[in-house]
C-alpha positions as a printed NumPy array, in Angstrom:
array([[ 98.086, 143.094, 174.709],
       [ 94.531, 142.014, 173.996],
       [ 92.669, 139.694, 176.339],
       [ 92.037, 136.229, 174.976],
       [ 89.123, 134.028, 175.964],
       [ 88.314, 130.533, 174.785],
       [ 85.265, 130.115, 172.585],
       [ 83.804, 127.816, 175.262],
       [ 83.762, 130.76 , 177.714],
       [ 82.103, 133.264, 175.38 ],
       [ 78.458, 133.983, 176.21 ],
       [ 75.524, 133.822, 173.813],
       [ 75.37 , 136.951, 171.667],
       [ 79.056, 137.814, 172.115],
       [ 81.243, 138.453, 169.092],
       [ 84.954, 138.422, 168.484],
       [ 87.812, 137.416, 166.21 ],
       [ 89.737, 134.18 , 166.306],
       [ 93.222, 134.98 , 167.589],
       [ 94.713, 131.511, 167.942],
       [ 93.854, 127.83 , 167.635],
       [ 95.745, 125.66 , 170.129],
       [ 94.897, 122.239, 168.709],
       [ 96.672, 119.425, 166.959],
       [ 97.293, 119.345, 163.236],
       [ 94.161, 117.375, 162.322],
       [ 91.803, 119.495, 164.43 ],
       [ 93.364, 122.712, 163.141],
       [ 92.995, 121.483, 159.55 ],
       [ 89.343, 120.53 , 160.144],
       [ 88.567, 123.931, 161.652],
       [ 90.37 , 125.62 , 158.766],
       [ 88.256, 123.63 , 156.302],
       [ 85.172, 124.992, 158.097],
       [ 86.484, 128.561, 157.687],
       [ 87.651, 128.973, 161.279],
       [ 91.066, 130.571, 160.924],
       [ 92.838, 133.356, 162.848],
       [ 91.309, 136.737, 162.022],
       [ 87.849, 135.296, 161.306],
       [ 84.962, 137.081, 163.005],
       [ 82.483, 134.883, 164.838],
       [ 79.332, 135.29 , 166.906],
       [ 78.037, 132.839, 169.511],
       [ 74.4  , 132.07 , 168.702],
       [ 73.582, 129.336, 171.182],
       [ 75.386, 127.302, 173.825],
       [ 74.5  , 123.849, 175.059],
       [ 74.435, 123.022, 178.735],
       [ 77.846, 122.214, 180.218],
       [ 79.521, 119.95 , 177.623],
       [ 77.086, 120.512, 174.783],
       [ 77.977, 122.01 , 171.419],
       [ 78.299, 125.725, 170.74 ],
       [ 76.435, 127.148, 167.75 ],
       [ 78.291, 129.991, 166.058],
       [ 77.925, 132.19 , 163.01 ],
       [ 81.051, 132.439, 160.886],
       [ 81.446, 133.82 , 157.347],
       [ 77.658, 133.867, 156.916],
       [ 77.198, 130.212, 157.914],
       [ 75.959, 128.607, 161.122],
       [ 78.228, 125.945, 162.619],
       [ 78.05 , 123.73 , 165.704],
       [ 81.385, 123.052, 167.379],
       [ 81.866, 120.544, 170.193],
       [ 82.826, 121.862, 173.6  ],
       [ 86.249, 120.173, 173.539],
       [ 87.249, 121.959, 170.333],
       [ 85.781, 125.23 , 171.586],
       [ 88.244, 125.184, 174.47 ],
       [ 91.104, 125.191, 171.942],
       [ 89.873, 128.217, 169.963],
       [ 90.942, 131.526, 171.494],
       [ 89.022, 134.696, 170.743],
       [ 89.738, 138.399, 171.027],
       [ 86.401, 139.602, 172.36 ],
       [ 84.769, 142.579, 170.658],
       [ 83.786, 144.794, 173.625],
       [ 81.897, 147.265, 171.444],
       [ 79.316, 144.617, 170.477],
       [ 77.691, 143.366, 173.675]])
């Protein structure tokens, strides 16, 4: 079984694939509308301090996701890329 880590715990420069989104219906729909669905590759570009937003690259676009939502997005970390 692959190790899962929340997006909030990924470090700057790390990459991975979304494995699961453990959020309510509205939040899951909003993330889906942004292109954040299971199987999507993402890269953490920049993290705010403590509860700040996380800037990611997804499907060629840069997005900022709040820390609360980041805790509900679980990633399979790509160990071969940093």
